[in-house]
Each structure stands twice: as C-alpha cells, then as structure tokens.
N, C-alpha and C positions, 0 to 999 in steps of 0.2 A: 318389311323388312330391305336393309341394302346388301344384294349379294355379291358376296366379293369372295373372287380368286385368289389363293392363298401358296404356296410355296408347291402346290401339285391339284390343281383342280380346284373345284368350290365342293365345299363338304359342310354341313348342318346336320341337326336333330331332328331325324326322323318325327313325323308328324307337328314339329315346332316349326320348324321354318324350313326342311326338307318336304316340301308337300307336293304333290301335284302341280298345283298352280305354279309354286315359284318353279319347278322341273320343266313347266312348258317354256317360262321368259327365258331360259338357261338354253333350253336345246333350239327354240326359235332364233337368238343370236346367235346360236353356233351356226346353226342350218343358215342366216344370213351370210355367215364368213365363208362355210364351204360350198355353197349357191357361186361363191365369185371365185374360186380356186381353179386355177387350169388343167385339173382332174376329177371335176365335177364329175362330168360324164360316166366314171367309171364308179362313183357311190362313196358310202362310208362304210364302216364297217362297228360293229357295235358288239361289246361284252360286257360279262355284269359278273359279280363276284357273290357268293355265300351267302350275303348279308338276307334282313330281313326286307321280302319287296322289291330286292336288285333284279330279279327276273323279271316282274312288273314294271317297276323302272323303265328297265331298257324296252319292253316292249312300245312302252307310253312313248317311249324317247322315238323309235322306230316310225309311230304313227306319226310324229311329228315332223319328223323329216321327212317321211312320204310326202305327206299333205303339200311338202313346199316343191316338190318334183325331186328330192333328190334318191337316185336309188340306193337302196338299206342292203346290206349283206350281216343281218344278225346271229350271231350265234346260239346254236343250238342246244349249248347246256353251258352253266357255268366253265368261268374260264381265267385264268392270270393275264392279267395286265400285260407282260412281256409279249404272253399270246396274242393278242389285239397288237401291241404296236408289229409284230413280224408280219403279221398279216398285211396290215397297210401299208407295209413296206414294198414287201413282194409282190401283191396284186397291183401296188401304183395306184393306192388310192385316191383320195382328197387327202383323208384322216383318218381317224377314229375316235371314239369314245367308248371309257369303261365307268359304267357303275359300281364306285368303290367305294369306300372313305376307307382303303388303305388298313394299318394300322388304328386307325383311331377306336375309339370304344365303340360297343355294340351298337349305340342308341343314334352314332353316327352314319349316313352313306353320303357318298358324295361321285362328281362327274369330272371325271379325267380326259383330257382333250391329246390325242396325238395327231403328229403329223406324220406326213407321207418319206419322208424319212428312218420315220421306226423308233421313234423315242418322244417324248412332249412337246406337246407346243411350246416355239418360241415367245419369250416373255411379251414381244409386242406382239404377235397373235391373241395371247392372255388380252392386252389391253386392247385387240380390235373388238375382240368378242364380249370386251365389261361394258366398251362405249356403244355397241350394237343392243344390249339392255334396255339403252335411254332410247330406243325408235321402237322397240317392241309396243304392240298394242295390247295389252292383258286380254281384253275382248276379244283376240285373234279367234274363227271357229276352227277348229281342227277336223277337217275330213280326209282321212288316210287313204293312199292309195295302194290296196293290198298288194298291185301285181309288182310293186317297186321295190317290196320288202322279199327277202329271200333267205331262207334258213338253213347256215351253212356249219361244216363242222371243223369251226376253228381252233380246238384243241387237239385233236388227229393231226393235223395241218402244224401244230406246233413240233408235236411230239414226233412225228417225219423228220423235222429238221434239226433236231436234239440230236436224234439216230448219227445223221450225219455229221455233225462236229462234234460231237465226243468219242473216246478208243471206246465204247461199251464194251468190249470183246476182251479188253485187257481188263477191266473192271470186274467182269467176272468170272475172268479167268485167275483173277488174284481171290476170290472167294471168300472178298472182306465182307466183313457180317456192318451192317447198313439200317441205322434209326431214322426215322423219319419223321418232324412233326412237323403237319402241315398247319398247325392251331386252327382244328376247322375251315379254314380258307381253301380256296380255288388251284390250290398247287396241289392239292390230294391226291389227283389222278393221276399227277403225272409221274410220279418217281417209280411208284407200283406199275408203272407200264414197261418198264423197262427192266427190273427186277424181279426176279421169282421172288415166292416166299420165304426158301433157303436163306437168301444174304440180305431178304429186307421185313424189318417189323416196324409196321405204320402204329403211328399216335397221333389220335384226336382228327383222324382222317374220318369224319363221317360231317352228316349237314348240322350244326348250332347256333342259329343266329344269337345266341346271348355269347360266345366262345366260351361256356363253360365260367362265365364271371370274370375275365380278365381280357385286357388288352390284346389284339391278334397281333402282338411286338417279338419278336427275336432279342427279348433281354431279358439279365438275370431271375430277375423280379416274376415273371414271367411264366418259367421252366422249372419252377421248383418238383413240381409232381411228375414231370416227365425225365429230369435227372434219375428219380427214384427208379422210374419203369427203363429207364435205359442201362443203369446196374442191373438191373435184375434179369434182364433179355441177355447181358454180356453180349453188347455188341461193341464194335473194333470203331464207330465215327457217328455220327449222327448231323442230320442238315434239320435247319430249322427256320420256314419259313414264314410270314405275314400274311395278311386277311388277301392280299390279291398276289401273295407269290414273287414280288421283286424285289424284296427283302431278306436276308440270310445273316444268321449267327448257327454255330456247332459246337459240339460237343466233342474232345477230343475220350481217345480210349481207355481215359481214369475219369471223363465224366465230369471234365473241366470247360467250362462255357470259355468258345472262341472267338469275341466281338469282330466287326466286319474293319476293325482298324489294321488286326494284327491278317489276317484274310487279306487284305487287299497287300500289303507289306509282301506275305507270302508270295503271292500272285507275281507281282511286280519283279521281285527276286529272280524266281523263275524263268519270268515273261523275256529276261533281261541276262541272266548269267546260265541259263541252261541251254534257254530255247534261240538265243543270241536274238531276240529280236530289239528296235529298234522304234523310236517315235518319242512325242511327247507326253507329259502324263500330267493330268489334270486333279483336282482333291478338291473338295469346300474347306470351308473354315474351321471347322470342328474337328478335320480327322489329323491322326498320328502328327507329331512331326517327322517321325521316322520313318516318313517316305519322302522329304526333304533330303534326308540323306543318303538315303538309296540314291533318290535322282544326281545329288555331289559326288557320288563315288561311282558313277554311269556314265559323270556329264551329261544327264540328259535337260531337258528343258520343262519345269513344272510351273504348274499353274494354278494358283490358291487364287475360288472361288467364292461367291454368297453359298450359303447353302438353299439346296433345293437342285433335285437332278436337270433342273430343266436350264440350267445353267450351263452344267458340265454335257448334255447332251446337244447344247448349243454349239458350243467349242467344237463337241465330235462331228458338224457337218462340215467346219469352217479350216480344223488343223488335222495334223496327223497324229491325234492321239491315240496312244498304245491303250491307255486304261484309263478310266475315268473313277473316283468314289468319293462317299458321304459317310458321314459318322455313322449314320443309322441303319446300317445294313446296308446301302443300296452300294451295287458296284457294275460296273459295264465296261464290256470291253468291246470296242467298235468292231474289232473284224467278226463279232458273232451278230451283233445288233447295240446301236448307239443308243441302249436303253440298260437301267440296271433291273438284274436277272438274277431273284435269289436260287432258283432251279438250277439253272446254266451254271452258275459258280460254285456251286454244291459240289455238281457234278466233276465240274473243271479241278476242282482238290482232289475228289476221288482217283480222279484220273492221272493226275500231279505223284500223289500217294503213292498208287502201282505202279506208275513211272519210274519214281524214284527209291523204291521199295524202305520208305519213311513213315512211321505214324505219324496224324497231326503233330502230336507234341512232338514231339521229335523235330519235325517243319518248324515249331513255334519256337525250341530252344535254339535252333541253327539260328535265328534272328537274333535271339536272345543273345547268343553266344557273339555275334557282329557288330550289333549295334547297343547294345545294356538293355537291360530289364528294362519295360515300359509297362504301365497298368491306366484304366481308364476306368470313368461310372459315368452314369447320370442323373441327376435328380430332374423329378417334375414335381414342379408347386402350382397346384391350382387354388389361384387368389384372385379377389377381386380384381376388374379390369381399373380400379382408382387406385389400389394397394400395388397393382403390376405397373402404370406409369411412376409410383412414385420411387419403386426401387429401379426401374431402366432409366428413370432422368439421374439418379446418383450415379448409377453405374457409366454412365454417359460421360460425367466429370472428366473420369480418369483419375482422380485423385485419391487413390488410393493407395498409400506405400507400402503397407507389404500385407500379402493374403495368408493369415493365418501362422503369422510371424516370422514368413519367406518373404525378404524384403523382394517388391515389382520390380524389374528389370525393364519393361517395354510393354506398351501401352496400345492394340490395334482396336479402330472400330470398322472393320472391313462390314460385321455384320454381326451385330451385340459387339459386347464391349468384353475385350479378352485382354486377361492382363498373366503375364508370363513372368514366372520367377525361378530362381536356381533350380532346375529339373523339372520344372515342367509347367502350366497353364491350368488356367480358371477361363472360364467363360458365362454368360450372362446373358441370354437373347430371350424374346418369346417366340412362343411355336406360332410357327404359319398358316397351321392345320386345326388349332385349336386354342381355347382358353387357359393356355397353360405357359407358365414362366420356365425353361429350361437349365439347369445350372450342369457345367460340363468341368470336368477336371481332367488333366490327361499326367502323371507323374512317375516318376522313378523308383517310385515305392509303395504298397498298398495302403501304408499310414498315413504320405504325404495326401494321397487321392481322400483318402478320408476327414482328414483332418481340414484339408479345403473346401468339402463340401460342407461340411458341416458349422463353419466358416461362412459357406456365402448360404447355406439356409438359414443360420442368425440373423445375416447382414437382409436377409430377404423376409 
C-alpha cells in the first residue's frame, strides 16, 4: 500500500493496511528523522489510546526506535494525545508518538507524530518522514535494546499539570454536577481524578475497543444514549471527549449539545472581555464566522487556515496566538499547550461557568444576544473514490449560483469548496483521515442548515 499521512498522522484499517509490517516502515522512517534531531539524546516519548492492539503497536514502535539507538520513554498505560504532547514539550524531547486513530471508526488505528514544542509535527516534518519511507529497507532486522526503553507515568504527569493550570478549588466549591463521557477513550481516567463521585457521573469510562458500535467523536449522532443518561442523573453540564481526548463537545444543563464553534467563541469572548487578554486568533476553514465578528469588534488579528490542527499549531510557534481552533472539536490555547486538548478546554469552561456564575446555556445565550443566533451541522458521506472525485470536481468549478434556493454570494477554495450565501455557508471537502466526503453548513437558522445539507447530499 501507499502509506500516506493525512491531516493528523497516518491512519489505516487494522489488519488490512495497519499491520506490523507497515508500522515497521513508518516507525523506521520516523526514527530516521528523530536521529537527526538536535534533541535526539533526550529521546522520544510514546503513548497509546484504548483501541484494539494500541498497546502492542506502541511497544513494537518502542522496540524499533530502540533498535536504531533512540532512547524511548514509553507510557505505562493508555494516555491522551495532549498528555504525550505535554510530556514531549516539558522534557524537551526530540518528539513524541501517539498510537491512535482519534475519532475514526474502531477498525482504524493510527500513528501521530508530535514535535518538541508540544503540538502536531509541522507539515514539512511530515513531508520529510514521508520521504524517509522511500529510503527504508522492509527487510531491516529489528534487534531491540531494552536498556533504552523506560516506562513512565505520563498520565500522572499530565494530571499534575492540569491541577496547576485550572482553578479546581473554585469548581469544587461550586458543587456543580458534572457528567463526563469519555466515549471509551483515553480520557477516561482524567476528569475522575479531579472530582469526587458527589460531583461527577462517568459514562463510557471503560475499555471497549468497539466503542459500542459508534465512532468515538463528540458529535450529536454519536451521543443520543448519553443524552438520555445525562437527563436521568440530573447533572448541570457534560464534557464529551473523543477517542484520544484531544477533541470536545459539551451538553448544557438542558441536555442540548454545544459544539466547538460555540465553545471557541465563548472562550475567546471571555479571554478578551473578562480576562483582558490580547493576541492573535487562528481558526480553520470550517469554523464559525462568529469568530471573525468577535475579532473585528476587539480589533484582533485573525488567521484563517487550512483544516488540520497542524497548521494552527505551526502558527502558534511563530505568532502570538491567543487561541486557535477547528470545527471538529479541537481547540488549543498556547499558554497551556500549542495543541488541541478536549479535557483542558472542558475544565476551562467549567472554571468560566463558576467564576462568572453562569450556566453553559446562559453563556451561549450571551453569544446569541450579541452576535445573533447561529447553528451548524456536518454530514459525512461514504462514497467510492471515483464518485467522490466527480463530486469534488463539480464543487471545484464554483459555478453553483444558488444553494437550496439561497443565492451564492461568494466562493472560496482555501481547503475544499465553500459557498457563502445570505445568512451562512456550505463547504464540501474530502476527509483527510478516512474515505469520507464531508458536507458542512453554518446558517442563521436550523431550517437553513437542514435545507442546505439536504441539497448538498442530493448533489452528492
């Protein structure tokens, strides 16, 4: 197969393409890069999620790295992706590896590469590793050097850091009732380490490599049963994380889903209006236009980038970025870590709620009162590669004059094909991590969103 890195690492179907043989090639190509890194003597850390065989794949990667003379700091248990990024940054390592396929279906696994600054490897680093793949001999004999592999408590290190960065006593004093849906993922031991059972109700905080038959992604279609649970236990707010806990969605006190568009806007608003922070703002192509409006109001420089947190993270290393985020639940604050972190962001929202004595629904309403109502949805269509290309080729022409009866006002092809109409926009683009065509829409009414996505689906 052709091993190709997508928007965040290499991902493939377990046993079909994600095999020990292919993992060996990717690990050797990565080792070649790390061996040439200025921090190579400090080594590389490796973490893994709760997916099928993730631990074994991580141990195999560690054995390959050690065979090439690299020191390896291997997590002694499953761990979130942000925890690996934090460890790589704090210990000034050559980098980090996470064996995870994040939010992808259970049949996938993956290989994420982290840089010493504590975020996704820059695109040029990925290109270099992809080039290294062409140099690797598949017949290379692996002779592990166990003396170079050290087991570490990466999860405990991360939890200790969280305790220093979030006002946990303030949250605890509020006695707010919290629910945490870890979606059977790597975030399941984190929130429960911070709050006692009188404040916290846990859901899907156990190991289930099938993820209960759904994708471990914090989106409405995957949390219907959780909403029923949430209403039964009578909690005030919920944090929902994906498979490797770098993404977030939330439920307000009414059990209504609050997506990352609103969470990003709420945090940005708080940072500049209540904490009087300054800096630049970065968002990816599929994130809400409300961010533009907040930046315009407060005279903040805003960067709109291609989809993929690696683009945001790179900017966080060169510019004074206050906050960066993407549509799919990834939000990062460089003052904490230049990496998306679903657990940290969830705790930050809890801190904000208690500090301002507001419910999550009230914070969302504040946003609506100032910038107008907006809503969003996304459809993921599994179509053949041939059909997907036909759809993309048509969308690329930009010749649609109306979308579901709404006149097209502007066309943008920064990443995929985005059509702006009065009150919203529609975006069509292929997924960078799986064979899926994504259809996105934001609009000023739910009716518009539904109509536009139905139009896009029919078009597809």
